[in-house]
N, C-alpha and C positions, 0 to 999 in steps of 0.2 A: 519657525513660528515664534520662538523665543526672541529672535532678532526683531521681528515685526512688533511684538509687544514692547520690547525695549525702546524701539524707535517712537512708538506712540507715547510711552511714558516720558521719553526725553522731549518730545514735541510739546506735550501738554498733560499735566496731571489731571486736569478736568476731563480731557478727552478720554484718558485711560479709565478714569472713574466712571464716566458715562457708559463706556463700552462694557466694563465689568458689571455695572449695575444692570444694564440692559440684558446681558446674558443670564444673570441670576433671576431677573424679573420674568423673562421668558420661561425659564425652568420652573418657576413657581406657578405660572399660568398653565403650563403644560401639565404639571402635577395635579393642579386643581381640576383641570378638565378631565383627566383620567380618573381621578377620584369620584367625581360626580357621575361620570359615565358608568363606572363599576357599581356605584351605589344605586343608580336608577335601574340597572339590569339585574340587580340582586346577586352579582358575582363578587362583591367585595368581601375580603377576609373578615371573619367574625371578630377577631381580636388580635392583639399583638402588634398592630401598626404603630400605636403610640410608643411602645417599648423600643421598637426599631428606630423610629424617628428620634426619640430621645437619645438613643445611643449614638446615632449619626451626628446630632448636634453637639453631644458631648465630645465626640472625636474631633469635630471641627474646632471646638474651643481649645482642645489640647494642642492641635496642630498650629493654631494661631499663636498660642503661648510659646510653642517650641520655635516657630519661625521668628517671632518677635524677639525672643532671647538671642537667637543667632544674629539677627540684624543689629540689635543694640550692641552686642559684643563687638561686631566688626566695626561699627561706627565709633565706639569708644577706643578701639585700637588705633584707628586712623587719627582721631583727635589727640590722643595721648602721644602718638608718634610725632605729630607736628610740634608739640611742646618740647619733647625730648630732643628733637633735631635742632630746634631753634636755640635751646639752651646750650647744646654742644657747639653750635656755631659761635655763640657769644663767647664761650670759654676759649675756643681755638683762636678767635680774633684777638682777644685780650692777650693771650700768650704770644701771639705773633707780634703784637705791638710792643710787648715788654721784653722781647728776647735780646734786643740790642744788636741785631745783625743786619747788614745791608739788605739782605733778602727779606727781612721781617716785614718791612712796609709793603713790599710787593705781594707777599703772602696775605697780608691783611686786606689789601685791595681785591685780591682774588676771592677771599672769603666773602667780601661784600657782594661781589658779582654772583658768587655761588648762592648766597642767601636770597637774592632777587630771583634767581633761577628756580630755587626750591619753592618760592612763593608762587611762581608761574606754574609749577608742577601741580600744586594743590588746586589752583584755580582753573586748570586746563579743562576744556570741554570733553565730551565723550567722543573724541576724534582720535583714532589710533595713530594717524600720521602726526598730529600735533604732539601727542604724548611721546611718540617715538623720537621726534626731533628734540624735545626737551631732555629726554634720557640720553640721547647722543651728546648733547651739549654738556650735560652733567658729567658724563664719562670723560669727555675731553678736558673739562675744567679740573676734574680730579687728577688727571694725569699731570697737568701743569702744576698744580699745587704740590703734588707728591714729588715732582722733580726738584722743586725748591726746598722742600722739607729734607729730602735725601741729601742735598748739597749742604744744608745747614748742619745736619747731624754729622756728616763726614768732616766738616771743617771744625765743628765744636762738639765733640763727643762727650757732653756733660749732662748733668741732670736736667738743666733747663731745656736744652734741645730735645731731650728724651720726653719731657713733659709735653712739649709742643707736638712731637710726633704722636704721642698717645692721644692727645686731644684731636688731632687731625684724623687719626684712625677711628675714633669714636664718631666723628662727623660722618665719615664714609659709611660706617656700619649703620648709623641711624638712617641715612639716606636709603640704604638697601632695605632696611626693615620697613621704612615708610612706603617704598615702592611695592614691596610684597603685600603690605596691608591694603594698598589701593587696588591690587590685582585680585583680591579675594572678594567675590560676590556670592550671592545666594545660588546654590546649584540649581540648574534648570529642573531637575527631578523634584526638588522641594517646592519650586514655584508651581509646577503642574499639580503636585499633590495638594497644595493649599487651595488652588482655584478649583480643582476637580471636586474635592470634598465639599467646598462651599456651594458649588452649583448643585451637586447631588443632594446635599442636605436641605437646601432651600426647595428643591423640587419635591423631595420626600415630605417636607412640611406642607407644601401646597397640596399634595396628594391626601394627606391626613385631613386637612381642612375640607377638601372636596368630598371625601367620604362622609363627613358629618354635615355636608351641605352648608358650611359656614362661609361667610364672605367678610373678610377683615382687610379691606384694601389699605387703609391708613396704617394699621399696625404692620402689615406685611411690607409695605414700602419703607416704613421706619426700620424694620429689622434688616431688610436687604441693604438699606443705606448704611446702617451701622457696620454690617459685615464688610461691605465694600470699602468703607472709609478705613477700617482697620487694616485690610489687606493692602490698600494703596500706600498707607503710611509705612507698613512693613517693607514693601518693595522699595519705596523711596529711601528708607533708612539704610537698606542694605546696599543700595547702588551708590558708589563713591563719586560719580561724575554726572549723574542725571537727577532731576527732581529739585526740590527746594531744601531738603535736609542734607547739607554738605558740610564738610570740614572747613573751618575758617583758616585763612592764612594770616590772621592777625598777629600770631606769635612771631612770625618772620618780620613783619613790619615793625613790631616793637623792638626786635633785635636790631633792625636797620636804624631805627631812631636812636638806639643806644650807641651805635657806631658813630653817628654824627648828631649829637644832642643839640647842636645849635642850628641845624639845617631845617628846612621845611619838612614837616612830618610826611612820611611816606603815604602814598595813596592806599586807602583801605579797600 
């Protein structure tokens, strides 16, 4: 079921919004119908419904705040990771250029290729095969770079080659950290908790209105629309490869522009 919801969210945010809105609207209508039915039969509870509904809506607000904090933290980790990795690549490239070793130019070219590959990783769609292929290429390129670095350090065991090795190691560590950040998504249990509480809370609110025989269609639709919009934004923010709120690869392109300042700017 989570996979199906993810596919709908990846296909269209609007479609997911409409689906979630429709489920909540049906819950509100069902709750209102039950409330009116109980009120007309005289079997409605005398009091306490408002307290329970208020508690449910308060819990929903708390869960929304909790999940929003989780999603925004994951998004910031991915965004900061791109900047850290791009800066590390720039440093490693500069040291490879300045080392004055025959292998230095080759290492610099490999870092340029590596930077383009990391930008592709950030822009990759929610396709496991595509992501896996990029990760395999990344591992192969890391092996090639490390072979050159090892040869340089063995031939020139000095502080300059050690600095290049340290910079290269930082690049690889940053890549691993970024891959880990992109693998972290909102746990399915948290997604179901959020949507379940939202549906139950809206249904309970409809029940309360039905008990009082109140009809507030405009306000009810506005409230459901607000809850739905917040939930969709949270899910969009927490998903690294679907939706519209995604990490930018601009830092990698800026780094590539710095490698070749006189060339045509890289595609954004």
